N, C-alpha and C positions, 0 to 999 in steps of 0.2 A: 603509536600511529593515530592519526586522526580518524574520526569515523567516517566511512564512506557509504553513501546512499544509492540504492538503485531503485529506480520506478518501472514496474512493468505492467502493461496491460495484459491481464489474463485470459480475458473473454469479453465478447459484446454481444448484447442482446439486440435484435432486430426487429422492428415492426413490419409485418407483410401487408398491413392496411394501408399505408401511406402512399402519395402519389408516386414517391421513387420507390422500387423495391429495395430491401435490405437497408433500410433507413435505421442508421444505430439509435438506440434510444436509452441504452444503459451500457456503461464501461465498468468492468470489474477490474480493479487495480491492487496492487501490492506495493508498498515501500519497504524495501529490506535495508538492514543497516548492518555493517560489521565494523570492528575495531581490530581486527587481525586475529582476534582469539574468540571473540564472541558473536554471535548473530542475533538479530532480533527483527520482528517485522510487523506490519499490521497491514491487513486487508479490508477492502470496502468496496463500495460500488458509487458511482454516480450516475444520475439520470438527466436526460437532455430532453428538450423540446425538440419536435421535427425542425429542421433548418428551414430558414425562409431565404429565397435568394439562391446564391451559390451552393450546389451539392456536389459532394466529392463521392463518386462510386466507390462502394465497400472495397473493392479490389486495389483502388488507388490510396486508401487511407493509409497513413504511417503511424507508428506508435506515437511519435513526438505530437503529432496533430492531435490525436485523441487524450493525451495528456493534457495539452493545452485547453482542451475543451473541458477537461476535468478541474484543472485549476482556474478556469473563466467562470465555472459553475459551482463554486462554493468548496472546493477540497483546498484547504490551507496548506500549501507545500511546506512552508516553514514550520507550521505548528505540528504537522505530522512528522517531519524529520526530527523536531524537537522531542516529540513523543517516544520516537524510535531510540533516539539518544539516550532518554531517562531508562528506557528500558536496558540498553547496554549498561549505562552506569550501576544500574541495580544488579546487574549481573556480575559486574566488577566487585562492588560493594554490596552486598544484598542488606536491604533495611531490616530483614527479619530472618532469623537463622532459627534452627531447630537442633540444639545440642542434644548429646545422649542424657539419659536420665542419669542423675547422679548416684542412684542406688543399682544401676545396672553396671557394674564394673565388668570389663571385658575379660574372659578367661584366656590364659595363655596356653 
């Protein structure tokens, strides 16, 4: 199965001191990936300058709109998904393992 990625806005911080109340200044996001067997994710935040011009009221924002802001303000979608993909690949084929010590033989 190919890796499947899901982007989610998990919270938004708002400034109460801007001209428009509830102006979003930070979005908290996760990018989760799965290959059907393993799951991996990354969490981060993205900050924004207060908007100039058109203002969307908080209640009218969509997740797609806020994710678009994140991607337009420095969150590299492709690089993030590649990083989550690397995590999944490392779960499938761990680059480091810890085998049992050779002098500790299991008792039957």
